[in-house]
C-alpha positions in Angstrom: -3.9 -8.3 -30.7 -4.2 -9.7 -27.2 -2.4 -8.3 -24.2 0.0 -10.7 -22.4 -1.1 -12.2 -19.1 0.8 -10.9 -16.1 -0.2 -13.5 -13.5 -1.9 -16.4 -15.3 -0.4 -19.2 -17.3 -1.2 -18.9 -21.1 -3.5 -21.9 -21.0 -5.6 -20.5 -18.1 -5.7 -17.1 -19.7 -6.9 -18.6 -23.0 -9.5 -20.7 -21.2 -10.9 -17.7 -19.4 -11.1 -15.7 -22.6 -12.8 -18.6 -24.4 -15.3 -18.9 -21.6 -16.2 -15.2 -21.8 -16.5 -15.4 -25.6 -18.8 -18.5 -25.4 -21.0 -16.9 -22.7 -21.3 -13.7 -24.7 -22.2 -15.7 -27.8 -25.2 -17.1 -25.8 -26.4 -13.6 -25.0 -25.0 -13.4 -21.5 -24.3 -9.8 -20.4 -20.7 -8.8 -19.5 -21.8 -7.7 -16.1 -23.3 -11.1 -15.2 -20.2 -12.9 -16.6 -17.9 -10.7 -14.5 -20.0 -11.3 -11.3 -20.0 -15.1 -12.1 -16.3 -15.3 -12.5 -15.7 -13.2 -9.3 -18.0 -15.6 -7.4 -15.8 -18.5 -8.5 -12.7 -16.8 -7.1 -11.3 -15.1 -10.2 -9.4 -11.9 -9.4 -11.1 -8.7 -10.7 -7.8 -7.7 -12.4 -7.6 -11.0 -14.4 -11.3 -10.7 -15.4 -10.8 -7.2 -16.7 -7.7 -8.3 -18.6 -9.6 -11.2 -20.2 -12.3 -8.7 -21.3 -9.6 -6.6 -22.8 -8.5 -9.6 -24.9 -12.1 -10.4 -25.9 -12.8 -6.9 -27.1 -9.5 -6.6 -28.9 -10.2 -9.8 -30.7 -13.8 -8.7 -31.5 -12.7 -5.3 -32.8 -9.4 -6.4 -34.4 -7.4 -3.6 -32.8 -5.8 -3.0 -29.4 -7.5 -0.9 -26.7 -5.9 2.6 -26.8 -3.7 3.4 -23.9 -4.6 6.4 -21.7 -2.8 9.7 -22.3 0.2 10.5 -20.1 2.5 7.5 -20.6 5.8 7.8 -18.9 5.1 11.4 -17.7 2.0 10.3 -15.9 3.9 7.4 -14.3 6.6 9.7 -13.1 4.0 12.1 -11.6 2.4 9.1 -9.8 5.7 8.0 -8.5 6.4 11.5 -7.2 3.1 11.6 -5.3 3.6 8.1 -3.8 7.1 8.8 -2.8 6.0 12.1 -1.2 3.3 10.4 0.8 5.6 7.5 2.0 8.5 9.8 2.9 6.2 12.1 4.9 4.6 9.0 6.5 8.1 8.0 7.6 8.7 11.5 9.0 5.6 11.9 11.0 5.5 8.4 12.4 9.1 8.6 13.4 8.4 11.9 15.1 5.4 10.4 16.9 7.5 7.5 18.1 10.3 9.8 19.2 7.9 11.9 21.2 6.6 8.7 22.9 10.2 7.7 23.8 10.8 11.2 25.3 7.8 10.9 27.6 8.7 7.3 28.5 12.2 8.5 29.5 10.6 11.3 31.5 8.2 9.2 33.5 10.5 6.1 33.8 13.9 7.7 34.1 17.1 5.6 34.1 19.4 6.7 37.0 22.5 5.4 35.1 21.7 7.1 31.8 22.1 10.9 31.7 22.3 11.3 27.9 18.8 12.6 27.4 19.9 15.9 25.8 17.4 18.8 26.0 13.9 17.3 26.2 12.2 20.6 25.4 14.2 21.1 22.2 13.6 17.4 21.2 9.8 17.8 21.8 9.8 21.0 19.8 11.7 19.3 16.9 9.2 16.4 16.9 6.2 18.7 16.9 7.7 20.7 14.0 8.1 17.5 12.0 4.5 16.5 12.8 3.1 19.9 12.0 4.9 20.0 8.6 4.9 16.3 7.5 1.4 15.2 8.6 -0.6 17.7 6.6 1.6 17.1 3.5 1.0 13.4 4.0 -2.8 13.9 4.2 -2.8 16.1 1.1 -0.7 13.5 -0.9 -3.0 10.7 0.2 -6.1 12.7 -0.6 -4.7 13.2 -4.1 -3.8 9.5 -4.5 -7.3 8.3 -3.3 -9.0 10.8 -5.6 -7.1 9.6 -8.6 -7.7 5.9 -7.7 -11.4 6.6 -7.5 -11.4 8.6 -10.8 -9.0 6.5 -12.9 -9.7 2.8 -12.1 -6.7 1.5 -14.0 -4.4 3.3 -11.5 -5.5 0.7 -8.8 -3.5 -1.8 -10.8 -0.5 0.4 -11.8 3.0 -0.9 -11.2 4.0 2.4 -9.5 1.3 1.8 -6.8 2.2 -1.9 -6.4 5.9 -1.5 -6.3 6.2 1.5 -4.0 3.5 0.3 -1.6 5.1 -3.1 -1.3 8.5 -1.5 -0.8 7.1 0.6 2.1 5.5 -2.6 3.5 8.9 -4.4 3.3 10.7 -1.6 5.1 8.0 -1.4 7.8 8.1 -5.2 8.2 11.9 -5.1 8.6 11.7 -2.4 11.3 9.2 -4.5 13.2 11.3 -7.6 12.9 14.4 -5.7 14.1 12.4 -4.4 17.0 11.3 -7.9 18.0 14.9 -9.2 17.7 16.2 -6.4 20.0 13.4 -7.2 22.5 14.2 -11.0 22.4 18.0 -10.3 22.8 17.4 -8.1 25.8 15.1 -10.7 27.3 17.6 -13.5 26.9 20.4 -11.4 28.4 18.2 -10.5 31.4 18.5 -6.8 30.6 14.8 -6.2 30.0 13.5 -3.1 31.7 10.0 -1.6 31.9 11.2 1.4 29.9 12.5 -0.7 27.1 9.3 -2.8 27.0 7.2 0.4 26.6 9.5 1.6 23.8 9.2 -1.7 22.0 5.4 -1.5 22.3 5.4 2.0 20.8 7.4 0.8 17.8 5.2 -2.2 17.3 1.9 -0.3 17.6 3.0 2.3 15.0 4.7 -0.3 12.8 1.7 -2.6 13.0 -0.7 0.2 12.2 1.2 1.1 9.1 1.4 -2.6 8.0 -2.3 -3.1 8.7 -3.5 0.0 6.8 -1.3 -0.4 3.7 -1.8 -4.1 3.4 -5.6 -3.6 3.4 -5.3 -0.5 1.2 -3.2 -2.4 -1.4 -5.8 -5.2 -1.7 -8.7 -2.7 -1.9 -10.4 -2.5 -5.3 -12.8 0.1 -6.7 -16.4 -0.4 -5.6 -18.0 0.3 -8.9 -17.1 -2.0 -11.8 -17.7 -0.8 -15.3 -17.7 -3.6 -17.8 -18.5 -3.0 -21.5 -21.8 -4.5 -22.6 
């Protein structure tokens, strides 16, 4: 019983499976076949799925699913949501602190609605002190499980929630650029506003860069049955 292909058309998937079966019939090792296919541009995820099909056909039975099921997926979703929500908390606090210092060093004589800067700084620091360690612990747990359980690198929970975070981050960056351009076209651009835009783009760009690379990262060690 073969597993359905998620990204490849049926013909391409069957062609890949048939190639692996023909190569194995000639005595080629699975490790060499996997490296050969990767060198020709096949994604590691599709290679592994093709090997699943090969071994399911060879054994005449499906590969057993790991224990956990829906409960494990719910637990993974909880950890990912915790990490992303705490990411939002501490990055927002960091950006707000930068805004407070910009307002302090580049004051606007016409704007007196700063509130109590000392209380604002204290509130930002409180969020950083609480949210950042929780974020680090959640990410540590996620990275540990990704290294231990390779199949979690391809899980729908990881893909969906990380891409959702990237989407929200990208929208924030786009909105910031729109506000910057609107102020520029209206001739209302100030040095203070420029610095605030730069703060948002630096934090936003850092999150986009890290999680885009993190989502594409694959386990270093590849175990292929032989």
